[in-house]
N, C-alpha and C positions, 0 to 999 in steps of 0.2 A: 488451956487450946481448945477449944467446943471442935468438936467433927460433927457429920452426915453422912451417913451412908444408904440412903436409903436412894427404892427405885417405884414409878408407881406403873401399868400398861397395864391397857387395852387390845385386845388382840386373840386373833385362831390358832390354833394348834394347826400346826404344818404336818405333826403324825400324829398317832395313836400312841400315849404314851409307854412308855419302856419299865417296867417296878421288877427289880430284885429287891432280895433283901442280903445283905447284911453285918453280921455277925451282933445279930438280933435288931434294925435295924433298915424296914423299909424306905429303899427309897427309887424316886419316878426320875426321871428325866423327857423330857419332850423341845419340837422347838414353837417359837409362838412369829406368828409376821403379827409387827407395823406397820403401816403404813398410812402415806398422808397421798392432797393431793393439792398440784399448785397451776399456778398459770404463768407458762415460759411468756416473757415478756417479750424477748423473738418474733414469736409465731404466734401468740395468743393462744397458744394450744392448750389444754386442760395435760397436766403428766403425772402419773401414777410413782408411787420410789414405793416399796419396799425394804422393812427393817429386819430382817432375824434375828432371834432371841434365845439361848440360850439355858434352860428353864430348868433346874432340880428340885426338888418338893422330899421332907422325909415325915416317917409315920405317921401322924395322922393327917396332914397335908398329899406324901402319898398317898395314903390308902383314896382316901378321897378323887385324887389322879385318877389312880388307876380304875377305880368305881363308875367315874360318872364320865372322865373326860374322853373322845374321840376327835378322832382325823376335824379341823372343819371348824371345834363348839370356840364357840366364840366367849376371855372368861375376862373379869379383872385382873387383876394380881397387884400384890403389894411384899415387895423383900430388903433383898438387900444384894452388891457384887460382891466377887467374891473372886478372888482370879487364882490359877491355880499349875505352876512351874511343874511341866514332867517333862523327861528325859525319851530320845529316842533310841535307837540300837547302833546306832553310833556315834550316843552321847551328846546329841544335838539336842539345847534350851527350846524348849515348847512350854507357851502361854495359850489358857482358855479359861476365858472367862467367863463361869455361868450365873447367873440370876436365883436366890437359892429363897424361898418364898414362905412369907411370914404368915399371909394372909390372902385367899380367893370368893372369890365369885364370881357363878356360872352369867353367864348374861342371855342365852338364850332363851327361850320360852320351852317352856316343858309343855313337849305333845301332848294332849290325852286324844282316847284310846278313834274317837268321830275323825282325831286329822287323819289319819291312818289311813284311810279307808277312798 
């Protein structure tokens, strides 16, 4: 039986990436906001909704995130979902679902030195 675990998102970083090194591997984590607008048929008003995603990058992708990403940066990413189970100090089970990045493209235009004047 075939299966597929693939995620593609375009959104804005909700925070600067937090980058650390674990056992010789670089790991970067950040949140990504995606949103959409829809028309509320009852009130005929536009409504915006925002979804927040937990993103994790390793090694080369983590270095890219650390070097180039800042809060508000717009990116496209492709990756896969990974859910981790963990227990708190009361032995209560918790689950965290993250998107592990395989590929990323920055969508913000690069600013030239003359743009900053």
